[in-house]
ROZA-633681 format. One record per residue (C-alpha): residue number from 1; residue in three letters; z, x, y. Coordinates in pm, whole numbers, always signed. Layout:
! residues N
REC   num   residuo        w        u        v
REC   NUM       ALA        Z        X        Y
...
//
This chain:
! residues 155
REC   num   residuo        w        u        v
REC     1       MET     -150    -1183   +11207
REC     2       LYS     -532    -1166   +11206
REC     3       THR     -534    -1461   +10966
REC     4       TYR     -334    -1669   +11214
REC     5       ILE     -566    -1568   +11498
REC     6       GLY     -868    -1662   +11288
REC     7       LEU     -716    -1997   +11198
REC     8       PHE     -621    -2061   +11560
REC     9       LEU     -974    -1979   +11679
REC    10       ALA    -1127    -2201   +11412
REC    11       ALA     -899    -2490   +11505
REC    12       ALA     -965    -2439   +11875
REC    13       PHE    -1339    -2419   +11810
REC    14       PHE    -1344    -2749   +11624
REC    15       SER    -1126    -2903   +11891
REC    16       ALA    -1358    -2779   +12166
REC    17       CYS    -1665    -2898   +11979
REC    18       SER    -1517    -3242   +11936
REC    19       HIS    -1545    -3292   +12310
REC    20       THR    -1901    -3159   +12338
REC    21       GLN    -2163    -3411   +12440
REC    22       PRO    -2539    -3350   +12430
REC    23       SER    -2708    -3305   +12763
REC    24       GLU    -3071    -3338   +12854
REC    25       SER    -3029    -3112   +13157
REC    26       SER    -3051    -2737   +13116
REC    27       ASN    -3047    -2634   +13480
REC    28       THR    -2673    -2660   +13547
REC    29       GLN    -2490    -2330   +13551
REC    30       SER    -2121    -2256   +13530
REC    31       THR    -1957    -2049   +13796
REC    32       ALA    -1872    -1745   +13590
REC    33       SER    -1747    -1399   +13664
REC    34       PRO    -2000    -1132   +13775
REC    35       GLN    -1977     -970   +13431
REC    36       SER    -2077    -1290   +13258
REC    37       THR    -2360    -1353   +13506
REC    38       SER    -2542    -1039   +13390
REC    39       ALA    -2482    -1140   +13028
REC    40       ARG    -2623    -1486   +13103
REC    41       ILE    -2939    -1336   +13256
REC    42       GLN    -2983    -1101   +12962
REC    43       SER    -2936    -1379   +12705
REC    44       SER    -3167    -1614   +12894
REC    45       GLN    -3439    -1351   +12900
REC    46       SER    -3389    -1289   +12530
REC    47       ALA    -3412    -1660   +12457
REC    48       ALA    -3728    -1690   +12663
REC    49       SER    -3898    -1413   +12470
REC    50       GLU    -3788    -1572   +12141
REC    51       SER    -3935    -1908   +12237
REC    52       THR    -4281    -1753   +12263
REC    53       GLY    -4244    -1651   +11894
REC    54       ALA    -4181    -2016   +11794
REC    55       ALA    -3802    -1985   +11780
REC    56       PRO    -3647    -2308   +11651
REC    57       VAL    -3384    -2300   +11929
REC    58       GLU    -3330    -2141   +12268
REC    59       PHE    -2984    -2003   +12344
REC    60       PHE    -2844    -1984   +12697
REC    61       TYR    -2515    -1799   +12741
REC    62       GLY    -2314    -1935   +13035
REC    63       GLY    -2049    -1664   +13033
REC    64       ILE    -1674    -1694   +13063
REC    65       THR    -1552    -2024   +13204
REC    66       PRO    -1379    -2020   +13546
REC    67       ASP    -1038    -2071   +13384
REC    68       LYS    -1104    -1757   +13171
REC    69       THR    -1004    -1931   +12846
REC    70       SER    -1346    -1996   +12689
REC    71       ILE    -1714    -1908   +12692
REC    72       SER    -1981    -2168   +12757
REC    73       TYR    -2332    -2187   +12616
REC    74       LYS    -2626    -2419   +12566
REC    75       ILE    -2857    -2459   +12268
REC    76       LYS    -3197    -2622   +12316
REC    77       VAL    -3370    -2742   +11999
REC    78       ASN    -3745    -2674   +11975
REC    79       THR    -3817    -2771   +11613
REC    80       ASP    -3865    -3090   +11413
REC    81       LYS    -3719    -2921   +11104
REC    82       PRO    -3365    -3053   +11047
REC    83       ILE    -3099    -2796   +11147
REC    84       GLU    -2764    -2766   +10968
REC    85       GLU    -2606    -2509   +11201
REC    86       VAL    -2672    -2233   +11451
REC    87       HIS    -2495    -1897   +11412
REC    88       LEU    -2396    -1702   +11723
REC    89       ALA    -2255    -1349   +11743
REC    90       LEU    -1949    -1321   +11970
REC    91       LYS    -1787     -997   +12084
REC    92       GLU    -1478    -1006   +12305
REC    93       THR    -1337     -699   +12482
REC    94       ASP    -1028     -632   +12692
REC    95       ALA    -1012     -471   +13038
REC    96       GLY    -1019     -122   +12882
REC    97       GLY    -1336     -198   +12685
REC    98       LYS    -1157     -222   +12350
REC    99       VAL    -1296     -487   +12114
REC   100       VAL    -1029     -754   +12059
REC   101       GLU    -1243     -991   +11852
REC   102       GLN    -1588     -977   +11697
REC   103       THR    -1691    -1286   +11505
REC   104       MET    -1962    -1534   +11418
REC   105       ILE    -1962    -1884   +11566
REC   106       ALA    -2113    -2155   +11346
REC   107       TRP    -2221    -2433   +11586
REC   108       GLN    -2284    -2767   +11411
REC   109       ASN    -2285    -3036   +11684
REC   110       ILE    -1952    -3181   +11579
REC   111       VAL    -1843    -3467   +11805
REC   112       HIS    -1504    -3636   +11746
REC   113       SER    -1467    -3457   +11410
REC   114       THR    -1803    -3585   +11282
REC   115       GLN    -2118    -3376   +11252
REC   116       GLN    -2398    -3538   +11451
REC   117       PRO    -2774    -3487   +11407
REC   118       ILE    -2925    -3192   +11589
REC   119       GLU    -3238    -3335   +11750
REC   120       LYS    -3558    -3175   +11880
REC   121       GLY    -3590    -3161   +12257
REC   122       LYS    -3220    -3199   +12326
REC   123       THR    -3001    -2939   +12494
REC   124       TYR    -2645    -2923   +12367
REC   125       GLU    -2361    -2774   +12571
REC   126       ALA    -2055    -2623   +12405
REC   127       GLN    -1755    -2400   +12466
REC   128       THR    -1565    -2165   +12237
REC   129       PRO    -1213    -2040   +12315
REC   130       LEU    -1151    -1674   +12389
REC   131       ASP     -873    -1446   +12270
REC   132       SER     -608    -1432   +12544
REC   133       ALA     -653    -1054   +12577
REC   134       ALA    -1030    -1079   +12634
REC   135       THR    -1167    -1013   +12981
REC   136       LYS    -1534     -982   +12884
REC   137       ALA    -1744    -1154   +12620
REC   138       GLU    -2095    -1113   +12488
REC   139       CYS    -2260    -1389   +12288
REC   140       SER    -2607    -1402   +12137
REC   141       LEU    -2817    -1607   +11898
REC   142       ASN    -2801    -1471   +11544
REC   143       GLU    -2969    -1721   +11312
REC   144       VAL    -3051    -2084   +11245
REC   145       ILE    -2969    -2247   +10911
REC   146       PHE    -3186    -2545   +10820
REC   147       LYS    -3077    -2842   +10608
REC   148       ASP    -3315    -2731   +10330
REC   149       GLY    -3126    -2399   +10303
REC   150       THR    -3389    -2181   +10470
REC   151       ARG    -3295    -1950   +10757
REC   152       TRP    -3454    -1820   +11074
REC   153       SER    -3321    -1491   +11212
REC   154       ALA    -3329    -1391   +11579
REC   155       LYS    -3353    -1023   +11490
//
């Protein structure tokens, strides 16, 4: 059953990413639940402190979408070094606080099934589907993988 869930999430992720378009604006905010608002503030503060240490990207967690089916986030690129993908840590919990899914999201800027360049100075918006039992989600920047195979870790 977990295999089917994993496959479903992967398919949904690629489907969601195929509709993602880059955005130059980073000041729009989704109307999310109060729980996700505190997570967004915490992640934004974390991203701000990382940017002072020359982080290659800034991560902004938007929380759970109003329809409660996905999470939204933004990734702002701060480096000239070509990026292959950005890894995010996602933890989903149900109303009782039980973890229903804990996984890694590999964001690659895939638009219409084709990986697009990840460019410095751009802010990319994306969504990832949630497990139907999830009522709360936490998402944070984990690492950046560069095209030359090197890695940058947020920890």
